[in-house]
C-alpha positions as CSV (number, residue, x, y, z in Angstrom):
1,X,0.0,0.0,0.0
2,X,1.3,3.4,-1.0
3,X,1.9,5.9,1.8
4,X,0.4,9.4,1.4
5,X,3.0,12.1,1.3
6,X,2.2,15.2,3.3
7,X,2.7,18.5,1.6
8,X,5.1,20.7,3.5
9,X,3.4,23.7,5.0
10,X,4.4,27.1,3.8
11,X,6.5,29.2,6.2
12,X,3.9,31.9,6.3
13,X,1.2,29.5,7.3
14,X,3.2,28.2,10.3
15,X,3.8,31.8,11.4
16,X,0.1,32.7,11.1
17,X,-1.0,29.6,13.1
18,X,1.4,30.5,15.9
19,X,0.1,34.1,16.0
20,X,-3.5,32.8,16.1
21,X,-2.6,30.5,19.1
22,X,-0.9,33.4,20.9
23,X,-4.0,35.6,20.4
24,X,-6.2,32.7,21.7
25,X,-3.9,32.4,24.7
26,X,-4.1,36.1,25.3
27,X,-7.9,36.1,25.3
28,X,-7.9,33.1,27.7
29,X,-5.4,35.0,29.9
30,X,-7.7,38.1,29.8
31,X,-10.8,36.1,30.7
32,X,-8.9,34.4,33.6
33,X,-7.6,37.7,34.8
34,X,-11.0,39.4,34.7
35,X,-12.7,36.5,36.6
36,X,-10.0,36.5,39.2
37,X,-10.2,40.3,39.6
38,X,-14.0,39.8,40.1
39,X,-13.3,37.3,42.9
40,X,-10.8,39.8,44.5
41,X,-13.3,42.6,44.3
42,X,-16.0,40.5,46.0
43,X,-13.5,39.6,48.8
44,X,-12.7,43.3,49.3
45,X,-16.4,44.3,49.4
46,X,-17.0,41.5,52.0
47,X,-14.1,42.8,54.1
48,X,-12.0,39.7,53.9
49,X,-9.2,41.5,52.0
50,X,-8.0,45.0,52.9
51,X,-8.2,47.7,50.2
52,X,-4.5,48.4,50.6
53,X,-3.6,44.9,49.4
54,X,-5.5,45.2,46.1
55,X,-2.4,46.4,44.1
56,X,-0.5,43.3,45.1
57,X,-3.5,41.2,44.3
58,X,-3.8,42.8,40.9
59,X,-0.2,42.0,40.1
60,X,-0.6,38.4,41.3
61,X,-3.8,38.0,39.2
62,X,-1.9,39.3,36.1
63,X,0.8,36.7,36.6
64,X,-1.8,34.0,37.0
65,X,-3.6,35.1,33.8
66,X,-0.3,35.2,31.9
67,X,0.5,31.7,33.2
68,X,-2.8,30.2,32.1
69,X,-2.9,31.8,28.6
70,X,0.8,31.1,28.1
71,X,0.5,27.5,29.0
72,X,-2.3,27.1,26.5
73,X,-0.3,28.8,23.8
74,X,3.0,27.1,24.4
75,X,1.3,23.7,24.3
76,X,-0.2,24.5,20.9
77,X,2.8,26.2,19.3
78,X,5.6,24.0,17.9
79,X,8.9,25.5,19.0
80,X,9.7,29.0,20.2
81,X,7.7,28.5,23.4
82,X,9.4,31.4,25.3
83,X,8.4,33.8,22.5
84,X,4.9,32.5,22.5
85,X,4.7,33.0,26.3
86,X,6.0,36.6,26.0
87,X,3.5,37.2,23.2
88,X,0.6,36.1,25.4
89,X,1.9,38.4,28.1
90,X,1.9,41.3,25.7
91,X,-1.6,40.5,24.4
92,X,-2.8,40.4,28.0
93,X,-1.3,43.7,28.8
94,X,-2.8,45.3,25.7
95,X,-6.2,43.9,26.6
96,X,-6.0,45.3,30.1
97,X,-4.7,48.7,28.8
98,X,-7.6,48.8,26.3
99,X,-10.1,48.0,29.0
100,X,-8.6,50.8,31.2
101,X,-8.8,53.3,28.4
102,X,-12.4,52.4,27.7
103,X,-13.4,52.6,31.4
104,X,-11.4,55.6,32.5
105,X,-10.8,57.6,29.2
106,X,-7.1,57.9,30.0
107,X,-4.2,55.8,31.1
108,X,-0.8,56.5,32.5
109,X,2.2,54.4,33.1
110,X,2.7,56.3,36.4
111,X,-0.5,54.8,37.8
112,X,0.9,51.3,38.1
113,X,1.1,50.4,34.4
114,X,4.7,49.4,34.6
115,X,4.1,46.9,37.4
116,X,1.2,45.4,35.5
117,X,3.3,45.2,32.3
118,X,6.1,43.4,34.2
119,X,3.6,41.0,35.9
120,X,1.9,40.1,32.5
121,X,5.3,39.5,30.9
122,X,6.6,37.5,33.8
123,X,3.6,35.3,33.8
124,X,4.0,34.7,30.1
125,X,7.7,34.1,30.3
126,X,7.3,31.6,33.2
127,X,4.8,29.6,31.1
128,X,7.2,29.8,28.1
129,X,10.0,28.4,30.2
130,X,7.8,25.7,31.7
131,X,6.3,24.7,28.4
132,X,9.6,24.1,26.7
133,X,10.0,20.6,25.4
134,X,13.2,18.8,26.5
135,X,16.0,18.6,24.1
136,X,16.6,15.2,22.5
137,X,19.7,13.4,23.6
138,X,22.1,12.5,20.8
139,X,23.1,8.9,20.5
140,X,26.8,8.2,20.0
């Protein structure tokens, strides 16, 4: 029986698929972040978490969101897992920045934007490092 030969994919197609997976991971990270922030706001309104601790909670939630979306993207992208994780972190930051611009009609890096950027990128980078496939050992 004759085996079917697979056509090699074009280089542009592989790049496009990777970017789509990074965007999907970014959306998953955004949804996770928004749901976790909703839980944090409920805890603050119930009095279980002090208001002063919210900035730390926001940073932790951004790392969590970057991790979840980054793990999804790195599992789906073949190779370059670290760049895929960083891409998810950037997409998450841009989603949060866009939501802030829509809600508050202005944004400033001085209002904690640098910390949120670092938290999103760190979450994505950690997932990129964890999602890396081990190198194959060479036989001698």
